[in-house]
A tleap script that builds the chain and sets N, CA, C and O, in Angstrom:
source leaprc.protein.ff14SB
mol = sequence {
  NMET LYS ASP THR TYR ARG VAL HIE ARG TYR
  GLU PRO ILE VAL LEU TYR ASN LEU ALA CYS
  TYR LEU ALA LEU ALA GLY GLU LYS GLU GLN
  ALA LEU SER TRP LEU GLY ARG SER LEU ARG
  ILE GLN PRO SER LEU ARG LYS LEU ILE PRO
  ASP ASP SER ASP PHE ASP GLN LEU ARG HIE
  GLU PRO ASP PHE ARG LEU VAL VAL GLY LYS
  PRO GLU SER VAL SER ARG CALA
}
set mol.1.N position { 0.807 -1.193 0.000 }
set mol.1.CA position { 0.000 0.000 0.000 }
set mol.1.C position { 0.850 1.256 0.000 }
set mol.1.O position { 0.484 2.271 -0.593 }
set mol.2.N position { 1.977 1.177 0.666 }
set mol.2.CA position { 2.854 2.342 0.657 }
set mol.2.C position { 3.358 2.622 -0.748 }
set mol.2.O position { 3.588 3.777 -1.106 }
set mol.3.N position { 3.531 1.572 -1.549 }
set mol.3.CA position { 3.947 1.774 -2.933 }
set mol.3.C position { 2.877 2.534 -3.701 }
set mol.3.O position { 3.188 3.396 -4.524 }
set mol.4.N position { 1.632 2.218 -3.436 }
set mol.4.CA position { 0.532 2.931 -4.086 }
set mol.4.C position { 0.618 4.408 -3.762 }
set mol.4.O position { 0.486 5.251 -4.649 }
set mol.5.N position { 0.835 4.726 -2.505 }
set mol.5.CA position { 0.951 6.128 -2.108 }
set mol.5.C position { 2.154 6.784 -2.768 }
set mol.5.O position { 2.062 7.912 -3.251 }
set mol.6.N position { 3.265 6.090 -2.788 }
set mol.6.CA position { 4.480 6.649 -3.367 }
set mol.6.C position { 4.278 6.991 -4.847 }
set mol.6.O position { 4.732 8.037 -5.311 }
set mol.7.N position { 3.609 6.126 -5.571 }
set mol.7.CA position { 3.406 6.327 -7.008 }
set mol.7.C position { 2.262 7.301 -7.280 }
set mol.7.O position { 2.322 8.076 -8.234 }
set mol.8.N position { 1.214 7.266 -6.442 }
set mol.8.CA position { 0.001 8.047 -6.715 }
set mol.8.C position { -0.325 9.063 -5.623 }
set mol.8.O position { -1.496 9.345 -5.373 }
set mol.9.N position { 0.678 9.602 -4.984 }
set mol.9.CA position { 0.425 10.487 -3.839 }
set mol.9.C position { -0.371 11.740 -4.182 }
set mol.9.O position { -0.953 12.364 -3.295 }
set mol.10.N position { -0.405 12.114 -5.453 }
set mol.10.CA position { -1.150 13.304 -5.854 }
set mol.10.C position { -2.433 12.947 -6.602 }
set mol.10.O position { -3.034 13.799 -7.256 }
set mol.11.N position { -2.840 11.710 -6.505 }
set mol.11.CA position { -4.078 11.234 -7.123 }
set mol.11.C position { -5.076 10.922 -6.011 }
set mol.11.O position { -5.127 9.794 -5.518 }
set mol.12.N position { -5.863 11.912 -5.617 }
set mol.12.CA position { -6.741 11.719 -4.462 }
set mol.12.C position { -7.750 10.590 -4.624 }
set mol.12.O position { -8.114 9.957 -3.633 }
set mol.13.N position { -8.213 10.318 -5.840 }
set mol.13.CA position { -9.180 9.238 -6.010 }
set mol.13.C position { -8.533 7.874 -5.742 }
set mol.13.O position { -9.204 6.952 -5.277 }
set mol.14.N position { -7.254 7.745 -6.028 }
set mol.14.CA position { -6.531 6.507 -5.724 }
set mol.14.C position { -6.455 6.334 -4.209 }
set mol.14.O position { -6.663 5.235 -3.696 }
set mol.15.N position { -6.159 7.409 -3.499 }
set mol.15.CA position { -6.084 7.356 -2.037 }
set mol.15.C position { -7.459 7.072 -1.440 }
set mol.15.O position { -7.580 6.323 -0.471 }
set mol.16.N position { -8.484 7.668 -2.020 }
set mol.16.CA position { -9.860 7.423 -1.572 }
set mol.16.C position { -10.210 5.940 -1.740 }
set mol.16.O position { -10.764 5.318 -0.834 }
set mol.17.N position { -9.880 5.387 -2.903 }
set mol.17.CA position { -10.172 3.974 -3.157 }
set mol.17.C position { -9.368 3.053 -2.244 }
set mol.17.O position { -9.844 1.987 -1.854 }
set mol.18.N position { -8.174 3.459 -1.913 }
set mol.18.CA position { -7.375 2.704 -0.950 }
set mol.18.C position { -8.072 2.705 0.411 }
set mol.18.O position { -8.106 1.685 1.099 }
set mol.19.N position { -8.621 3.846 0.791 }
set mol.19.CA position { -9.384 3.933 2.046 }
set mol.19.C position { -10.592 3.013 2.007 }
set mol.19.O position { -10.921 2.372 3.005 }
set mol.20.N position { -11.254 2.946 0.859 }
set mol.20.CA position { -12.404 2.041 0.708 }
set mol.20.C position { -11.976 0.597 0.930 }
set mol.20.O position { -12.620 -0.144 1.673 }
set mol.21.N position { -10.907 0.210 0.293 }
set mol.21.CA position { -10.401 -1.158 0.418 }
set mol.21.C position { -10.082 -1.474 1.883 }
set mol.21.O position { -10.461 -2.528 2.394 }
set mol.22.N position { -9.397 -0.569 2.537 }
set mol.22.CA position { -9.018 -0.798 3.929 }
set mol.22.C position { -10.233 -0.849 4.855 }
set mol.22.O position { -10.259 -1.622 5.812 }
set mol.23.N position { -11.229 -0.030 4.566 }
set mol.23.CA position { -12.460 -0.056 5.356 }
set mol.23.C position { -13.136 -1.417 5.231 }
set mol.23.O position { -13.589 -1.988 6.223 }
set mol.24.N position { -13.200 -1.927 4.018 }
set mol.24.CA position { -13.805 -3.243 3.795 }
set mol.24.C position { -13.004 -4.356 4.463 }
set mol.24.O position { -13.561 -5.369 4.885 }
set mol.25.N position { -11.693 -4.156 4.554 }
set mol.25.CA position { -10.823 -5.149 5.188 }
set mol.25.C position { -10.827 -5.043 6.707 }
set mol.25.O position { -10.182 -5.840 7.388 }
set mol.26.N position { -11.557 -4.057 7.245 }
set mol.26.CA position { -11.630 -3.893 8.689 }
set mol.26.C position { -10.459 -3.153 9.300 }
set mol.26.O position { -10.263 -3.194 10.514 }
set mol.27.N position { -9.687 -2.486 8.482 }
set mol.27.CA position { -8.516 -1.728 8.945 }
set mol.27.C position { -8.923 -0.269 9.175 }
set mol.27.O position { -8.579 0.615 8.390 }
set mol.28.N position { -9.651 -0.036 10.254 }
set mol.28.CA position { -10.251 1.272 10.525 }
set mol.28.C position { -9.236 2.419 10.538 }
set mol.28.O position { -9.420 3.414 9.837 }
set mol.29.N position { -8.192 2.289 11.314 }
set mol.29.CA position { -7.237 3.397 11.454 }
set mol.29.C position { -6.572 3.741 10.132 }
set mol.29.O position { -6.445 4.915 9.783 }
set mol.30.N position { -6.149 2.727 9.397 }
set mol.30.CA position { -5.507 2.993 8.113 }
set mol.30.C position { -6.500 3.557 7.107 }
set mol.30.O position { -6.162 4.452 6.332 }
set mol.31.N position { -7.725 3.035 7.116 }
set mol.31.CA position { -8.757 3.544 6.211 }
set mol.31.C position { -8.996 5.028 6.459 }
set mol.31.O position { -9.080 5.816 5.517 }
set mol.32.N position { -9.104 5.399 7.714 }
set mol.32.CA position { -9.342 6.809 8.048 }
set mol.32.C position { -8.148 7.681 7.682 }
set mol.32.O position { -8.318 8.827 7.265 }
set mol.33.N position { -6.968 7.155 7.833 }
set mol.33.CA position { -5.768 7.904 7.472 }
set mol.33.C position { -5.742 8.205 5.975 }
set mol.33.O position { -5.505 9.345 5.573 }
set mol.34.N position { -5.983 7.189 5.155 }
set mol.34.CA position { -5.971 7.386 3.701 }
set mol.34.C position { -7.139 8.248 3.260 }
set mol.34.O position { -6.999 9.073 2.358 }
set mol.35.N position { -8.285 8.063 3.888 }
set mol.35.CA position { -9.439 8.888 3.544 }
set mol.35.C position { -9.152 10.348 3.858 }
set mol.35.O position { -9.449 11.229 3.051 }
set mol.36.N position { -8.580 10.604 5.016 }
set mol.36.CA position { -8.232 11.978 5.385 }
set mol.36.C position { -7.262 12.599 4.398 }
set mol.36.O position { -7.416 13.763 4.028 }
set mol.37.N position { -6.272 11.847 3.970 }
set mol.37.CA position { -5.312 12.366 2.985 }
set mol.37.C position { -6.010 12.717 1.683 }
set mol.37.O position { -5.763 13.773 1.101 }
set mol.38.N position { -6.880 11.829 1.229 }
set mol.38.CA position { -7.564 12.096 -0.037 }
set mol.38.C position { -8.437 13.343 0.060 }
set mol.38.O position { -8.496 14.133 -0.882 }
set mol.39.N position { -9.111 13.524 1.187 }
set mol.39.CA position { -9.995 14.679 1.356 }
set mol.39.C position { -9.223 15.983 1.522 }
set mol.39.O position { -9.702 17.046 1.128 }
set mol.40.N position { -8.048 15.903 2.096 }
set mol.40.CA position { -7.230 17.121 2.209 }
set mol.40.C position { -6.758 17.583 0.834 }
set mol.40.O position { -6.660 18.783 0.579 }
set mol.41.N position { -6.471 16.644 -0.038 }
set mol.41.CA position { -6.027 16.993 -1.389 }
set mol.41.C position { -7.206 17.451 -2.244 }
set mol.41.O position { -7.105 18.428 -2.986 }
set mol.42.N position { -8.323 16.735 -2.131 }
set mol.42.CA position { -9.496 17.051 -2.951 }
set mol.42.C position { -10.763 16.957 -2.103 }
set mol.42.O position { -11.421 15.918 -2.074 }
set mol.43.N position { -11.102 18.051 -1.412 }
set mol.43.CA position { -12.268 18.046 -0.525 }
set mol.43.C position { -13.577 17.665 -1.214 }
set mol.43.O position { -14.495 17.180 -0.554 }
set mol.44.N position { -13.679 17.871 -2.506 }
set mol.44.CA position { -14.921 17.554 -3.216 }
set mol.44.C position { -15.237 16.056 -3.220 }
set mol.44.O position { -16.356 15.667 -3.554 }
set mol.45.N position { -14.270 15.216 -2.854 }
set mol.45.CA position { -14.531 13.774 -2.758 }
set mol.45.C position { -15.539 13.459 -1.661 }
set mol.45.O position { -16.110 12.368 -1.640 }
set mol.46.N position { -15.765 14.404 -0.745 }
set mol.46.CA position { -16.759 14.191 0.322 }
set mol.46.C position { -18.127 13.850 -0.251 }
set mol.46.O position { -18.911 13.142 0.381 }
set mol.47.N position { -18.414 14.353 -1.447 }
set mol.47.CA position { -19.727 14.101 -2.050 }
set mol.47.C position { -19.947 12.625 -2.364 }
set mol.47.O position { -21.091 12.199 -2.524 }
set mol.48.N position { -18.880 11.838 -2.455 }
set mol.48.CA position { -19.001 10.410 -2.734 }
set mol.48.C position { -19.367 9.591 -1.495 }
set mol.48.O position { -19.926 8.501 -1.610 }
set mol.49.N position { -19.058 10.109 -0.335 }
set mol.49.CA position { -19.154 9.337 0.908 }
set mol.49.C position { -20.568 8.875 1.254 }
set mol.49.O position { -20.735 7.719 1.642 }
set mol.50.N position { -21.592 9.719 1.134 }
set mol.50.CA position { -22.926 9.251 1.535 }
set mol.50.C position { -23.417 8.020 0.773 }
set mol.50.O position { -24.157 7.210 1.331 }
set mol.51.N position { -23.021 7.866 -0.479 }
set mol.51.CA position { -23.483 6.741 -1.295 }
set mol.51.C position { -22.496 5.586 -1.343 }
set mol.51.O position { -22.751 4.587 -2.015 }
set mol.52.N position { -21.391 5.704 -0.654 }
set mol.52.CA position { -20.342 4.687 -0.721 }
set mol.52.C position { -20.507 3.674 0.405 }
set mol.52.O position { -20.184 3.954 1.560 }
set mol.53.N position { -21.009 2.503 0.057 }
set mol.53.CA position { -21.277 1.470 1.070 }
set mol.53.C position { -19.994 0.907 1.688 }
set mol.53.O position { -20.050 0.241 2.722 }
set mol.54.N position { -18.846 1.166 1.068 }
set mol.54.CA position { -17.579 0.680 1.621 }
set mol.54.C position { -17.332 1.206 3.034 }
set mol.54.O position { -16.638 0.569 3.826 }
set mol.55.N position { -17.893 2.351 3.338 }
set mol.55.CA position { -17.668 2.971 4.646 }
set mol.55.C position { -18.774 2.679 5.658 }
set mol.55.O position { -18.770 3.250 6.749 }
set mol.56.N position { -19.707 1.814 5.323 }
set mol.56.CA position { -20.834 1.567 6.221 }
set mol.56.C position { -20.411 1.115 7.615 }
set mol.56.O position { -21.034 1.508 8.601 }
set mol.57.N position { -19.378 0.308 7.716 }
set mol.57.CA position { -18.936 -0.166 9.034 }
set mol.57.C position { -18.293 0.945 9.861 }
set mol.57.O position { -18.217 0.838 11.085 }
set mol.58.N position { -17.837 1.997 9.212 }
set mol.58.CA position { -17.168 3.096 9.926 }
set mol.58.C position { -18.071 4.300 10.151 }
set mol.58.O position { -17.753 5.177 10.954 }
set mol.59.N position { -19.167 4.344 9.461 }
set mol.59.CA position { -20.006 5.537 9.386 }
set mol.59.C position { -20.408 6.115 10.749 }
set mol.59.O position { -20.534 7.332 10.891 }
set mol.60.N position { -20.604 5.273 11.725 }
set mol.60.CA position { -21.050 5.753 13.049 }
set mol.60.C position { -19.899 5.921 14.041 }
set mol.60.O position { -20.123 6.209 15.217 }
set mol.61.N position { -18.704 5.744 13.578 }
set mol.61.CA position { -17.523 5.928 14.429 }
set mol.61.C position { -17.227 7.421 14.593 }
set mol.61.O position { -17.228 8.154 13.604 }
set mol.62.N position { -16.977 7.882 15.806 }
set mol.62.CA position { -16.630 9.290 16.008 }
set mol.62.C position { -15.409 9.720 15.191 }
set mol.62.O position { -15.372 10.839 14.680 }
set mol.63.N position { -14.416 8.844 15.065 }
set mol.63.CA position { -13.219 9.195 14.289 }
set mol.63.C position { -13.555 9.388 12.817 }
set mol.63.O position { -12.973 10.252 12.162 }
set mol.64.N position { -14.472 8.610 12.293 }
set mol.64.CA position { -14.900 8.754 10.902 }
set mol.64.C position { -15.545 10.116 10.701 }
set mol.64.O position { -15.240 10.831 9.747 }
set mol.65.N position { -16.432 10.457 11.608 }
set mol.65.CA position { -17.099 11.765 11.517 }
set mol.65.C position { -16.100 12.909 11.630 }
set mol.65.O position { -16.254 13.941 10.976 }
set mol.66.N position { -15.095 12.727 12.446 }
set mol.66.CA position { -14.065 13.751 12.595 }
set mol.66.C position { -13.300 13.938 11.282 }
set mol.66.O position { -13.011 15.067 10.887 }
set mol.67.N position { -12.978 12.856 10.621 }
set mol.67.CA position { -12.220 12.924 9.373 }
set mol.67.C position { -13.048 13.545 8.251 }
set mol.67.O position { -12.544 14.380 7.502 }
set mol.68.N position { -14.306 13.148 8.130 }
set mol.68.CA position { -15.091 13.598 6.979 }
set mol.68.C position { -15.865 14.881 7.217 }
set mol.68.O position { -16.297 15.513 6.253 }
set mol.69.N position { -16.053 15.282 8.442 }
set mol.69.CA position { -16.727 16.552 8.684 }
set mol.69.C position { -18.148 16.381 9.162 }
set mol.69.O position { -18.426 15.545 10.022 }
set mol.70.N position { -19.047 17.170 8.609 }
set mol.70.CA position { -20.427 17.252 9.064 }
set mol.70.C position { -21.132 15.899 9.048 }
set mol.70.O position { -20.954 15.115 8.116 }
set mol.71.N position { -21.943 15.621 10.093 }
set mol.71.CA position { -22.657 14.349 10.157 }
set mol.71.C position { -23.531 14.080 8.930 }
set mol.71.O position { -23.621 12.935 8.485 }
set mol.72.N position { -24.173 15.106 8.376 }
set mol.72.CA position { -25.040 14.889 7.220 }
set mol.72.C position { -24.247 14.503 5.969 }
set mol.72.O position { -24.813 13.986 5.006 }
set mol.73.N position { -22.937 14.757 5.990 }
set mol.73.CA position { -22.124 14.418 4.825 }
set mol.73.C position { -21.655 12.967 4.854 }
set mol.73.O position { -20.986 12.517 3.924 }
set mol.74.N position { -21.998 12.233 5.909 }
set mol.74.CA position { -21.530 10.858 6.010 }
set mol.74.C position { -22.662 9.845 6.053 }
set mol.74.O position { -22.423 8.645 5.919 }
set mol.75.N position { -23.886 10.310 6.238 }
set mol.75.CA position { -25.016 9.393 6.382 }
set mol.75.C position { -25.500 8.911 5.027 }
set mol.75.O position { -25.422 9.612 4.018 }
set mol.76.N position { -25.993 7.707 5.046 }
set mol.76.CA position { -26.625 7.150 3.845 }
set mol.76.C position { -28.123 7.229 4.037 }
set mol.76.O position { -28.626 7.052 5.146 }
set mol.77.N position { -28.818 7.489 2.978 }
set mol.77.CA position { -30.282 7.573 3.048 }
set mol.77.C position { -30.909 6.222 3.224 }
set mol.77.O position { -32.133 6.114 3.302 }
savepdb mol mol.pdb
quit
């Protein structure tokens, strides 16, 4: 995974997708770290979060809400 970051460190969608993979794998801390990096580079990626089921297991975690911002930006309908 570090190789992915090294090669694609300026590609926020790659970092976002890495966060998705880690979330699905149950790696909460790493998922949040990569998600935070992707959002710092491209904040507009937040619009993907409400519809992204990859984050369902993290959605109610306080750390997840801290990383992504407003509660309404993380909830799924």
